[in-house]
Every structure is written in structure tokens, then in C-alpha cells.
C-alpha positions in Angstrom: -155.6 78.9 11.6 -153.0 76.8 13.3 -150.5 74.8 11.2 -148.9 71.7 12.9 -146.6 68.9 11.7 -146.6 65.3 12.5 -145.9 61.7 11.9 -146.8 58.5 13.5 -143.7 58.4 15.8 -143.4 62.2 17.0 -145.8 64.9 17.3 -143.2 67.3 16.0 -140.2 66.8 13.4 -140.3 66.0 9.9 -138.0 63.2 10.0 -139.9 60.0 8.8 -138.6 56.8 9.7 -141.4 54.5 9.5 -144.3 55.2 7.3 -142.5 57.9 5.5 -145.9 60.0 5.9 -145.9 63.4 6.8 -149.2 65.2 7.5 -149.7 68.8 7.3 -152.5 69.6 9.3 -154.3 72.8 8.6 -156.8 73.6 11.4 -159.2 76.3 10.4 -160.4 78.7 13.2 -162.0 82.1 12.6 -160.8 85.1 14.4 -163.5 87.4 13.1 -166.2 86.7 15.9 -169.4 85.4 15.2 -169.5 84.1 11.6 -172.8 82.4 10.3 -172.4 79.1 9.3 -173.6 79.6 5.9 -170.5 81.7 5.3 -168.4 78.4 5.2 -171.0 76.7 3.3 -170.7 78.7 0.2 -168.4 77.1 -2.3 -166.5 80.0 -3.0 -165.6 80.7 0.5 -164.2 77.2 1.2 -160.6 76.3 1.1 -159.4 74.2 -2.0 -156.1 73.1 -3.6 -154.7 74.7 -6.4 -153.6 72.0 -8.7 -151.0 74.0 -10.4 -148.1 72.6 -7.8 -145.8 69.7 -8.9 -147.1 66.4 -7.1 -143.9 64.4 -7.6 -140.6 66.0 -6.6 -137.3 64.3 -7.2 -134.6 65.6 -5.4 -130.6 65.1 -4.7 -129.4 63.8 -1.3 -128.1 66.6 0.8 -129.6 69.0 -1.5 -132.8 71.1 0.0 -136.3 69.5 -1.0 -139.0 72.0 -1.6 -142.7 70.7 -1.7 -145.3 73.3 -2.4 -148.9 73.2 -1.5 -151.2 76.1 -2.7 -154.5 76.4 -0.7 -157.1 79.1 -1.8 -159.4 80.9 1.0 -157.2 79.4 3.7 -157.9 82.0 6.1 -155.4 83.3 8.9 -152.1 81.7 9.3 -150.0 80.3 12.0 -146.6 78.0 11.6 -145.0 75.3 13.5 -141.2 74.5 12.7 -139.8 70.9 13.1 -136.2 70.2 13.5 -135.5 68.9 10.1 -138.2 71.1 8.2 -139.4 74.3 7.9 -142.9 75.4 6.4 -142.5 78.9 4.7 -145.7 80.9 4.2 -145.4 83.5 1.3 -146.7 86.9 2.3 -149.7 87.8 0.0 -150.2 84.5 -1.3 -151.8 81.5 -0.5 -148.7 79.1 -1.2 -147.2 76.9 1.9 -143.5 75.4 1.2 -142.5 72.6 2.8 -138.5 72.6 2.9 -136.4 69.6 4.0 -132.8 71.1 4.6 -130.8 67.8 3.9 -132.9 65.0 2.7 -131.7 61.6 2.5 -132.8 58.4 0.8 -135.0 57.4 3.8 -137.0 60.5 3.3 -138.5 59.4 0.2 -142.1 58.7 0.3 -145.6 60.3 0.3 -146.2 63.7 2.1 -149.8 65.0 2.4 -150.9 68.6 2.9 -154.4 68.4 4.7 -157.0 71.1 5.4 -159.2 70.0 8.5 -162.6 71.3 7.0 -165.8 69.3 7.2 -165.5 66.9 5.2 -161.6 67.3 5.4 -159.6 67.5 1.9 -155.9 66.7 1.4 -153.6 66.7 -1.5 -150.8 64.0 -1.7 -147.1 64.9 -2.9 -144.2 62.2 -3.8 -140.9 62.8 -2.8 -138.0 60.9 -4.2 -134.4 61.5 -3.0 -131.9 60.0 -5.2 -127.7 59.8 -5.3 -126.6 61.3 -8.3 -123.3 59.8 -9.6 -121.0 60.8 -12.5 -120.1 57.7 -14.7 -116.9 57.6 -17.1 -117.7 55.4 -20.0 -115.4 52.4 -20.6 -112.8 50.6 -18.3 -111.8 52.2 -15.3 -108.1 51.7 -16.6 -106.9 52.5 -19.9 -103.9 52.0 -21.9 -103.4 54.4 -24.7 -100.5 54.6 -27.3 -98.3 57.7 -27.2 -99.4 59.9 -30.0 -103.0 58.6 -30.0 -105.9 60.7 -28.8 -107.3 60.4 -25.5 -111.2 60.5 -25.4 -113.1 60.3 -22.1 -116.9 60.6 -21.7 -118.6 61.4 -18.5 -122.5 61.3 -17.7 -124.3 62.7 -14.9 -126.5 59.9 -13.6 -129.9 60.4 -12.0 -129.4 63.9 -11.7 -133.2 65.7 -11.7 -131.8 68.8 -13.3 -128.9 69.4 -15.6 -125.7 70.3 -13.5 -124.6 73.8 -14.1 -120.9 72.9 -14.8 -119.1 69.6 -15.3 -115.3 70.0 -14.5 -112.2 67.7 -15.3 -109.4 67.3 -13.4 -106.0 65.4 -14.0 -104.8 64.8 -10.4 -106.0 68.2 -8.8 -104.9 70.1 -11.9 -108.3 71.6 -13.6 -108.3 70.3 -17.6 -111.0 72.8 -18.4 -108.9 75.6 -18.7 -105.6 74.0 -19.2 -102.7 75.6 -20.8 -101.6 72.6 -22.9 -102.4 72.7 -26.4 -104.6 70.1 -28.1 -107.0 69.8 -25.1 -110.8 70.3 -25.6 -113.7 69.8 -23.1 -117.3 69.7 -24.9 -120.1 69.8 -22.2 -123.8 69.4 -23.4 -125.9 70.3 -20.3 -129.3 69.1 -21.8 -127.9 65.3 -22.0 -125.7 65.7 -18.7 -122.8 64.7 -21.0 -119.1 66.0 -21.0 -116.1 64.9 -23.3 -112.4 65.4 -22.6 -110.3 65.2 -25.7 -106.7 65.0 -25.5 -104.9 65.0 -28.8 -101.3 63.4 -29.4 -101.0 62.0 -25.9 -97.6 61.7 -24.3 -96.4 59.9 -21.3 -96.7 63.3 -19.5 -100.8 62.9 -20.1 -100.7 59.6 -17.9 -102.5 60.0 -14.6 -105.7 60.0 -12.6 -108.6 61.6 -14.6 -111.6 62.7 -12.7 -114.9 64.0 -14.0 -116.9 66.2 -11.3 -120.3 67.5 -12.0 -121.8 70.3 -9.7 -124.6 68.4 -8.7 -123.2 64.8 -8.6 -120.6 62.5 -6.8 -117.4 62.5 -9.1 -116.0 59.5 -10.9 -112.2 58.7 -12.0 -110.4 56.6 -14.5 -106.8 55.9 -14.8 -105.0 56.4 -18.1 -101.6 55.1 -19.1 -99.9 56.5 -22.2 -97.2 53.9 -23.1 -94.2 54.8 -25.4 -93.1 52.4 -28.1 -94.7 49.1 -29.3 -96.5 47.0 -26.3 -99.4 45.8 -28.4 -100.2 43.1 -25.8 -100.7 45.7 -23.0 -102.6 48.2 -25.3 -106.1 49.3 -25.2 -107.3 52.0 -27.5 -110.1 54.1 -25.9 -113.1 51.8 -25.3 -111.8 48.9 -27.1 -112.8 45.4 -25.6 -110.0 42.9 -24.7 -110.8 40.8 -28.0 -107.9 42.4 -29.5 -105.7 40.7 -26.9 -107.2 37.2 -27.6 -106.7 37.8 -31.5 -103.2 38.9 -30.7 -102.5 35.3 -28.7 -104.1 33.4 -31.5 -101.9 35.2 -34.2 -98.9 34.3 -31.9 -99.7 30.6 -31.6 -100.3 30.1 -35.2 -97.1 31.7 -36.0 -95.5 29.3 -33.5 -97.4 26.2 -35.4 -95.6 27.1 -38.5 -92.0 26.9 -37.0 -90.2 23.9 -35.8 -90.2 22.4 -32.3 -86.9 24.1 -31.5 -88.3 27.6 -32.7 -91.5 26.8 -30.2 -89.3 26.2 -27.1 -86.8 29.3 -28.2 -86.5 31.8 -25.2 -87.8 34.6 -27.5 -91.0 32.6 -28.4 -91.9 31.5 -24.9 -91.5 35.2 -23.6 -93.8 36.4 -26.1 -96.4 33.5 -25.7 -96.4 33.9 -21.7 -96.3 37.8 -22.0 -99.4 37.5 -24.3 -101.1 35.0 -21.7 -100.4 37.3 -18.7 -102.1 40.3 -20.4 -105.2 38.2 -21.4 -105.5 37.2 -17.6 -105.0 40.8 -16.5 -107.7 42.2 -19.0 -110.4 39.5 -19.3 -112.2 37.2 -17.2 -111.1 34.3 -19.6 -109.5 31.3 -18.0 -106.9 29.3 -20.2 -105.4 25.8 -19.7 -102.0 25.5 -21.2 -102.4 21.8 -22.0 -105.7 22.5 -23.8 -104.4 25.4 -25.9 -101.4 23.3 -27.1 -103.7 20.4 -27.8 -106.0 22.2 -29.8 -103.5 23.5 -31.9 -102.7 21.8 -35.6 -98.8 20.9 -35.5 -98.1 19.7 -39.0 -94.7 19.2 -38.3 -94.8 17.8 -35.0 -94.7 14.0 -34.7 -97.4 12.5 -32.0 -94.5 11.7 -29.7 -93.5 15.4 -29.9 -96.8 16.4 -28.9 -96.8 14.2 -25.8 -93.4 15.7 -24.8 -95.1 18.9 -25.0 -97.8 18.1 -22.8 -95.5 16.3 -20.5 -93.5 19.7 -20.0 
């Protein structure tokens, strides 16, 4: 038996560029001299496929992909190797393993194991090559109040098998075995999820945090731990920016209860502008200052005073 590998562009080699179709041709030749034709006509001597093999395989980019074809009553064996993939024949078995050493997304497609009997028989295999990436839930930049807890959750996305480990780093320092008290790493391999919990965060806990699963590209998030009260710049965990909008609303409502002089005081203007800057920095909301002023109710202002506010 002679095994050859080809696709439509090149006779040898397993790199699939056009049709993503690889044919494994198993040409049956007898080496036992004259064998009567009725021997091959026997249903128990004809080659056939063992359907216990997985017909659909998912592999990660860069990690070897294996397609296993099991053929019974195959006869003698000869192997032809391509540049990118190798056919392995297991001694004493009828298993043929196609190994693609470093698959890429373009290698996804249908592969066929074919035996050149009369009539020919074949078995198709589907290979999906995916890019596995980690994802940290929430915003890519978090603001945490000093003394609060840091809670980061990481998912290994599109990983065909659970990662053997998921490591957390702060900068280049491994956090899974950190000597700092109050740090817990909870990893659930079956759900491909890992959580990093840091209690009573201080400014020293500010920095770049990276989640790095064993079989996925890493993901990072920047954490700022802020001392004192800076509510306009604060984000607690994964809260949305609605709290910033509520803060602005409360600030304007308070201003509406004051006099015109209080509205134009340096302190009031500072807090208003600071709140607006934080809104622009954390949301996709666009606010027209004139529209905000006119939309408020100013019970202590005359119509002329309103016009002066808009004019300024």
C-alpha cells in the first residue's frame, strides 16, 4: 500500500491555500503474489472505516492538530510526508494520524481519508482552527476607591479544551502566589473562568493586571486606586457611567436652588466643569452647555437673567 498526500495546487505538501481540501489516497497493492480476485470480493477482507474517530476537530492556532483515520483490513503500509504535516502509522493498529504541526485559520476546512478500492471509499473530517483569547469582563480601565475590593473576572474564549492553568500578573509579578495578604485567585477550569480578588485595595495596588491562560492570548486591564473622595472620577468594579450622570444631575439641581451669584461662584463652576469633564471621559454622551442651562428650572432667576446666562 502506498500513501500519498496532495491538494489541487501541489502534488506534495499539506498547506491548503485554495479549496482547503486534502486527500489521503490509500492505493491498495498486494505484495503476496497472486491472490485470487474472490479474496478482495469477500466483505470481511475489504477495507472499511472504523467510525469511532472524531469527525470534527477544533484546534488552536499554532498548536498541533491531529486528525485520526481508522481503516480496517488495510494491508501493507507506506508513508509519504509533506512539509507541513506528517502521517503517523501506529504499529499493530489500523490508525492513521494526520498531524498538522502549526495550523493557521486558513487551514480550516474539510479533509478526506480515501481508500482506492473498487468502488472507492472515503471519510471526511472537519478541522476548525480558532484563535483563543482571554477576556477580562468590564471596562479596560477601572477606578477603585481606596479601601474597596478589586474584583477581576477573566474568561478563556474559544478554547476547545479547558486551560491547564490561568495566571494573573500585576506588571511582571505573578499574583497567584503573591505574599501580599488579602489576595485570592479562584479558577474554575470547566467553565474556563478565573477571578482575582484583592481586598482593601491601596494605591500600591494600582497598575496593569494581566490574565494569561495556558492556551489563550492574554488580556489586560488598568486599575487606578484613588485615595480620598473623588466621586466624579470613581468607577466601582463594573458599574456603568450612569452614576456619573446622576452626579451631574444632583450638582445642577443643587445649583438651581442657589442664587445667581452662587451659580457663578468659582467653587460651583469648578465642580460643574469637573463633573462634565468626567462625563465626557467615561461615556459617549455629548452635552450642549446652553441646552443644559435652558432645560433646568431656575425659580429664582428672571427671564433676563436666563438670557445673560446663555449669552455668557
